[in-house]
N, C-alpha and C positions, 0 to 999 in steps of 0.2 A: 053108309058103309056095313059092310057085313061084318058080324063078330068073328074077330081071330080066334082061332082055338089052337091050342098046342097037344099034341098028342103025347109028346115026350119033352124034358125040358131043353132039350139040345136041338128041335126042330124049330125051324125059322116060320114065322107066320107068312102066308103069302100076302104080296103086295098088290093093294087095289086097285093099281095103275100101272100103266106101262110108261106113259110120256108124264116126267116130272114136270114140264109146264103146264100141262092142263089139268092139276090137282087143286081143287078151290083152298083156299088157306082153312077153312073151316074142318075140311076132311084131314088134313095135313095135321092140324092141331089134333083132331081126334085121334088121329092114329098116334102120334107123339105121345098123348097121354096114355093109349093104351099099351105101347111099347114101356113106358115109364111104369105103369102098372106092374106090367111081366116081369120088369127088371128087378122090381121092388120084391116080386114072387119068387124068383130065381136069381138072386143076386152071384151065382157063380156062373151065369152063362154068357161066354164072351159072344155067343151068336148075337144074341140079343141086343147086347150094350154096342156091336157093331151095327146092327141095324137101327138102334137109335140113335148112333153118332151119324148114321149117312142120313136119317130122316132130319135131324137138326142141321146137318149141312144143308138140304133141300130148303128148309124153312130161314137160311142166312143167319144161322145163329152159331157162329164160327166157336167162340168158347164153351157152350153146351156140347157142341160136337166134338170139339176137341177132348172134354174131359171124360164123354163117353167111350170115344175111340181108345185114350189112353187106359182106362179102366179095363177095356176088352182085351188090349194086348197086355196088359200087366195080369190079367188072370189067366191068359192062354198064351206063353210067348212063343207058341208054335203053330199060333191061328194065323192063318196066310191071309185071309181076307180081312182080319182086323188088321194085320201088319199094312195089308196093300193100301187100305182106305186110309188109314191114319196118314201114310206117307204120302197119300194122294191130296190130302186135307193141309198138310203143309206145302205141297207143291202149289196148290191153288191161292194158298195165302203169299205165295213166293217166299217164301224160308227153304230155300233152294237146297242149301248144302246139307242142311238137317234132313230134305227131304231126299236126295240122295242116298244118305247113310241109310234111311230107316227103309227105302225102297230096296237096297241091296241087302237087309236082312229079309224083305219079302221074297226077292229072288233066290234065296237060300232057303226060305220054306215052301217055293212051288214044289208040288208034288206030281205035277203032270205037264204036257206040253201047251196047255191052253193058259195055265196059271203061268207059265214060265214065259210065255208070249206076252201077257198081260203084263207083267212086271216089266220085262226089258223094252216094251214099248213106251212104257212110264219113265224108266230111266234114261231111255233115248231122249226123250222130250225135255226132261229137267237138264239133262247135259247139253241140250241145244240152247236151253235159255239160258244156262249159264255162261257158255261160250259167248251168247249176244249181250249177257251183262244186265239181264232182266231179273236179276235178285233183288229184293227190296232192301234197302240199306238200312243198317242197324243205325237206331234212333241216337245213339251217342254221337258215332260217326258222322250224322248229317248235321249236327249242331256244334261240331268242334270248330270249325273255320270261323261262323258268326260269332260265337263266344269268344275266341282268341281275338277277332278284330275288335270286339266292344272293348275287351280288357285293355287291348291296346290304345283304343282311342280314349279311354277312361282315363288311362296313365298320363295320355299327352295333355288332357284337359287339367288333370292335377298339376302336372308341372307347369303349365301355362299360367295358372290362378296361383301357384306358389312365387311365381317370379316376378309377379305384377304387384 
């Protein structure tokens, strides 16, 4: 992999590939390490944290990706791509209501027609999935009915044992 050089702290490193599925895991790990080093050198760069979040997402490391993208958004709340990629990550993990809110923020930050179309298309897809009911259910809601049934059965068994 060619050495990544930054001319200025805000300039992004060039991607060494175009198709994310053709990247060997070793090169991706090396690229992630390089980005982490650059983020340590430039802790105020939302661009670098956005790239790091995207690289972690390509490596299927959701938690690190979310951390990096949240950091990018907190460093520069007006950064369109940081906001869009953060909302895209939420959309990909099917946290659709939150993804919709974050995509609307990205829509407000769009500075040109291309950015506007990216955010609109993402918002359209999120809303389509919401209409179809494809959102991942909250963990507690998924366990509520079985927990109530278990408590009811335990109560019935306790009553039967007491009356015998």
